[in-house]
NUPAVEX-256873 format. One record per residue (C-alpha): residue in three letters; x, y, z. Coordinates in steps of 0.25 Angstrom, whole numbers, plus 5000, padded with zeros to 4 digits. Example, Ala and Ser with C-alpha at 12.3 -4.5 7.8 and 13.67 -1.06 7.14 Angstrom:
2
ALA504949825031 SER505549965029 
//
This chain:
577
MET483652044877 ARG484651964885 ARG483851964898 THR482651924890 GLY483451804884 TRP483851764898 VAL482451764903 LEU481951674891 VAL483051574893 THR482751564908 GLY481351544905 TRP481551434895 LEU482451364904 ALA481451374916 VAL480351314907 LEU481251204902 PHE481651164916 CYS480251164921 ALA479751074909 GLY480850974912 ALA480450964926 VAL479050954923 GLN479350844913 ALA480350764922 ALA479450764934 PRO478550654930 ALA479750564925 GLY480350534939 PRO479950414947 HIS479350514958 ALA478450594949 SER477450684955 GLY476050624955 ASP476550484958 PRO476750444973 THR478250424976 GLN478950344987 TYR479450474994 ALA478050544994 TYR477350414999 LEU478350395010 ALA478350545014 ALA476850535015 GLN476850415024 LEU477850485033 ARG476950605034 GLU475950515040 SER476950445050 PRO478450465052 VAL478650315050 TYR478250245038 VAL478350095037 SER478150025024 ASP477049925022 GLN477949835013 ILE478749765024 PRO477749735035 ARG478549605039 GLU479749675042 VAL479249815046 PRO477749825049 ARG477049955047 SER476549945061 THR477949965066 ALA477950115062 PRO477650165076 ALA478950085081 PHE479750165071 ALA479050295075 ARG479450275090 GLU480850255086 ALA480850375077 ARG480350465088 ARG481650435096 LEU482450515086 GLY481950655090 VAL481750705076 PRO480650675066 ALA480950545059 TYR480250485047 VAL480450335046 MET480150245033 VAL480250095033 LEU480150045019 PRO480649925011 GLN482049945006 SER481649924992 SER480750044993 TYR482050134992 GLY483250044990 ALA484550104993 ASP484050254992 ALA483550265007 ASP484150405008 GLY483450454996 LEU482050395001 LEU482250475014 ALA482550605006 GLY481350584997 VAL480450565008 HIS480950685016 ASP480750775004 ARG479350725002 LEU479050735017 GLY479750865020 ARG479950835035 ARG481250845043 GLY481650725051 LEU482450595051 TYR482050505039 VAL482350355040 ALA482150245030 LEU482050105035 SER481849975027 ASP481749825030 SER483249815029 GLY483549925040 LEU483850075041 ASP484150135027 ALA484250285029 ALA483950395038 GLN484050545035 THR483750675043 TYR483150795036 GLY483050925044 VAL483350865058 ASP484650835065 LEU484850695070 PRO486350655072 GLY486750515070 THR485750485059 ALA486750435049 ASP487550355059 ALA486350295065 VAL485950245051 SER487350185049 GLU487350125063 SER486050055060 VAL486449995047 TYR487749935053 ALA487249895067 MET485849845065 PRO485749695062 TYR485249645048 ASP483949595054 ALA483549725061 THR482149775058 PRO481949915053 ARG481249955066 GLU482549905074 VAL483449975065 PHE482750105066 ARG482650085081 HIS484150065081 PHE484350195072 VAL483650275082 GLU484450225094 VAL485750255086 VAL485250395083 THR484850435097 SER486050375103 GLY486950485099 GLN488050395095 ALA487650365081 HIS488950385075 GLN489750305085 ARG488750185084 ALA488750195068 GLU490350185068 GLU490250065078 ALA489149995069 ARG489950015057 ALA491249965063 ALA490549845068 HIS489949815054 GLU491249825048 ASP491849725058 GLU490649625055 GLY490849635040 LEU489749565032 ASP489149495044 ASP487849555048 GLY487949515062 PRO486949455071 GLY485449485068 LEU484549565077 HIS483349465076 THR483249315077 ASP482849245064 THR482449105061 THR483849055058 GLU484349105071 ARG483149055079 GLU483448915073 ASN484848925078 GLN484448965092 SER483448845093 PHE484648755089 VAL485548805099 THR484448805110 GLY484148655107 ILE485648625109 ALA485748695122 VAL484448645128 LEU484748505126 GLY486248505125 ILE486648575137 PRO485748505147 LEU486148365141 SER487648395142 VAL487548445157 LEU486748315160 LEU487648225153 VAL488948285159 THR488248295173 VAL487848145173 HIS489248105168 THR489948175179 LEU489048125190 GLN489147985185 ARG490747995185 ARG490648035199 ARG489747915203 VAL490747825196 ARG491947885204 ARG491147875217 ALA490747725214 ALA492147685211 ALA492747755223 ALA491747685232 GLY491947545226 GLY493447535229 GLY494047575215 VAL494447495203 ARG494947355206 VAL496447325203 PRO496647205193 THR497247075200 ALA498647025198 ARG498846905189 GLY499046785198 GLY498746865211 THR497646895220 GLN496847015224 GLY495947045235 GLY496446925243 GLY496246815233 LYS497046695233 LYS497746625221 THR497546485218 GLY498646385214 GLY498146385200 GLY498446535199 LYS496946565199 LYS496546685208 THR495446665218 GLY494746765227 LYS494146905224 ALA495346945216 ALA495246835205 GLY495046885192 SER495746945180 ALA496547075180 ARG495447155174 GLN494947275182 ARG493647255189 PRO492747385188 VAL492147445200 ALA490547445199 GLY490047585193 PRO489047675200 GLY487947635189 PRO487147725180 PHE486847875184 PRO485647865194 ARG484347915188 ALA484047995201 ARG485148085198 LEU484948085183 LEU483548135183 PRO483848265190 LEU485048295181 MET484148275169 ALA483148365175 GLY484248475177 ALA484648455162 ALA483148475158 VAL483148605167 LEU484448655160 GLY483848635146 GLY482548705150 LEU483448825155 ILE484248825142 ALA482948825134 PHE482348935142 THR483649025141 ALA483649005126 SER482249045125 GLN482549175132 VAL483849205124 PHE483149165110 ASP481849235113 ASP481649295099 THR480249255094 THR480249335081 SER481249395071 GLY481249545070 ASP480849665079 GLY479549605083 SER478649685073 ARG477449615067 PRO476649665055 THR475149675057 ALA474149635047 ALA474049785043 ASP475549785040 MET475449665031 ARG474249715023 THR474649865021 ARG475449855009 ILE474449765002 ASP473349865005 ARG474149974999 VAL474549904987 SER473149854984 ALA472549994986 GLY473550054976 LEU473249944966 ARG471749964968 ARG471950114964 ASP473050094953 PRO473549964946 LEU474950024947 TYR475350034961 PHE476750074965 ASP477250064979 PRO477450204985 GLU478450154995 SER479450114984 ARG480250194975 SER479450234962 THR480050174950 LEU478950224940 ASP478750364936 ALA477350424933 ALA477450394918 GLU477750244921 HIS476550244931 ASP475650304921 ARG476050204910 LEU475850084918 ARG474550124923 LYS474050144909 ARG474550014905 LEU473849944916 ARG472550014912 GLU472749964898 LEU472949814901 ASP471749724901 VAL472449644912 PRO472249694926 VAL473649724931 LEU474149784944 ILE475549834946 ALA476049854960 ALA477549904961 LEU477949874976 PRO479049794982 THR478749654989 PRO479849645000 PRO479949515008 ASP479349585020 ASP478049635014 GLU476749575018 SER476849465007 GLY478249425011 GLY478849464997 SER477849384989 THR477249454977 GLU476249344975 LEU475749364989 LEU475749514988 ALA474949504975 LYS473949414981 GLN473649504993 VAL473549624984 HIS472549544975 ASP471749504987 ARG471649654991 LEU471249704977 HIS470249584973 ARG470749614959 ASP471349514948 ALA472549574941 LEU473949544937 MET474749604948 VAL476149654945 PHE477149684957 ALA478349764954 ASP479449794964 PRO479949934962 ALA481249904968 THR481649784960 GLY480749794948 GLY480249654949 ILE478849624944 GLU477949514948 LEU476649474943 VAL475449404950 ASN474349374941 TYR472849384947 SER472349424933 PRO471449324926 ARG471849374912 VAL473349354912 ASP474049224910 ASP475049194921 SER476049114912 TYR476149234903 LEU476549324915 VAL477549224921 ASP478249214907 ARG478449364906 PRO479849424903 ARG480849434914 ASP480949584913 LEU479549594917 THR479849524931 TYR481249574934 THR481349714930 GLY482649754936 PRO482849904942 ALA481449944945 GLU481750094944 GLU482050084929 GLN481249964924 LEU479949944932 GLY479050034925 ARG479549984911 HIS479349834915 LEU478049854921 ASP477549914908 GLU478149794900 LEU477449704910 LEU476149764907 THR476349754892 TYR476649604894 VAL475449584903 GLY474549654892 LYS475049544882 ALA474749424892 PRO473749314887 ARG472449304894 ALA472349194904 LYS471349084903 THR471149084918 GLY471249184929 GLY472549214936 SER472749154949 PRO474149154955 TYR474549054965 GLU474249084979 PRO475449144985 PRO475949084999 PRO475649175011 ALA476749255017 ASP477349225030 ASP476649285042 PRO477449405046 VAL477449365061 GLU477749215059 GLU478849265049 LYS479549335060 ALA479349235071 LEU480449145076 PRO480348995078 GLY480348945092 LEU481648925099 PHE481348785103 THR480948745088 GLY481748725075 ASP483148685078 PHE482948665093 GLU482748515092 PRO484048495083 GLY484748575093 MET484348485104 VAL484848365096 ILE486148435094 GLY486248475109 MET486048325113 PHE487248285104 ALA488048395109 ALA487748355124 GLY488248215121 LEU489448265114 LEU489748355126 PHE489548245136 GLY490448155129 LEU491548265128 VAL491448285143 ALA491548135147 ALA492748115138 ALA493448235143 ARG493248195158 ALA493748055154 VAL494948105148 VAL495248195160 ARG495048075170 ARG496047995162 LEU497048105162 VAL496948125177 ARG497147975179 ARG498347975171 ARG498948095178 ARG498548045192 PRO498847895193 THR498447885208 ALA497147955206 PRO495847885207 GLY495547795195 ALA494347795186 GLY493047795193 GLY493747835206 ALA494447705209 ALA495747715216 ALA497047685209 PRO497847565214 ARG498847605224 ARG500347585223 ARG501147525235 THR502247605239 GLY502647515250 PRO503347375250 PRO502847285239 TRP501947165242 PRO502447055250 GLY503246965241 CYS503547075231 VAL504747155228 ALA504847285222 PRO505647285209 PRO506847365209 GLY506647515206 ARG505147515210 ILE504647575223 SER503247525223 THR502447425216 PRO500947425213 SER500247315221 PRO499647225217 PRO500347185208 CYS501747185215 TRP503147145209 ARG503847025214 LEU505347025210 ARG506146895210 PRO507546865204 ARG507646825190 ARG508246685187 PRO509746685183 ARG509846725168 ARG510546635158 PRO512046665155 GLY512146765144 ALA510746815146 GLY511146955150 PRO510847035162 GLY509447035168 SER508547085179 ALA508647015192 TRP507247035196 THR505946985189 PRO504647065192 ARG503446975194 ARG502047015199 CYS501646965213 
//
């Protein structure tokens, strides 16, 4: 009896466990019968070991998959690479790799990349030393603007170098030293190109003009000194009441002859303006220097695009549109298989039933709209492209599985647009998508079912076209934009530099003349000589003086007798000759 009781209890427990498992299976978000994200990605990797999403063609075109495959073959082990929008798996990149490996069932290295870089890499059944360190090194060492292809190439280089741990420690230490600063970027963007154009404009005009002005000033000063030396120097002022240069003095005290005049200094005639014959070669040399600077700048700043050089093809730009259109043509409820499923099988069935019951045609597409997609992140443009493929008027509902946001684009002739615009706020911003997206979509369909009928057909505004993906990455020319303002600043900078150089040379000449009084004067003129011999005839040197400048000289004579009581005084009175 005891054995029979144990058998019965065990049998009932087995039945209860099996029933619970059967009932709980459809409740999960990845229920059987509904294609899940893991199953879809595993199926794609069975066809090719590299899968590139069609949702980010501007950043990573699908046509770049062979480049990832070439890099993966360098690892020496089977590698399965997935490039997806980061919103497809959020922060659970390791869970994505584990789920895909379970569905795929193959050994190798599994790598998850996104538009923001390398997110995770795990090995299953193979030995590849340094994988974790290579992931850390790539996160710390690669600049913020590195593309996924460049990040993956760097990851492969670190793994195959055999020094992954050492390089990871160095990258981590360098990152801690830099702090919050991201460091320099890997690619030239539009702002940096404008800065390069501005600096190039300053250099192209400022440097040659500065060289020309300083050179002409130096040569002109040399011509002035030579002309002054050839002309006999600066003339000395005449003595009052005397003669100079052989002139005679008349009885009225007026001066006659070549020395007549005031005591002002007579300037020596200058060399004239700088000769044009010598100026033209200097200007030509400055122009050649500016051309050389411009050529050098064009070779240094030679980037023509921003990014790794990959360009999306026309097929890359329309792949997702074709996929979504084909899915909506089969089923009015389309859920992006690359994104995490936030609706279980019961919610899928309930929404499909509600869509069939409505007398208003409604299409629901649950997929993200990242800024690097074919529409540039514009839901209106995405709706127009899907509508043009389907050739079907309907109210289009776009729900983001990651954020839970809901947007409506009305192509239906039966729904009033103003009624849709005034819908409750919780039917637009739903909050966490994993908990509320299905419920809010159900409420939205109820709200649409009560919508008043429109008198005229729905025709949304024509959305502006998206930027061309090639022109979007193209950089402006080096000699455009801020190049002309840079030339203006360079011209003023050259004038300022020339003024500083001229002022500095003038100060130096003045200091040299003060320290060396017998040195040549300004303009190369010889300073007046001092007599060291006897004074001029008729002149007597004052007491205590050895020599006197001539002219003028000093004539000393005895003073008149002082009045009594006037006190002592000098016996000599100095007078000019």
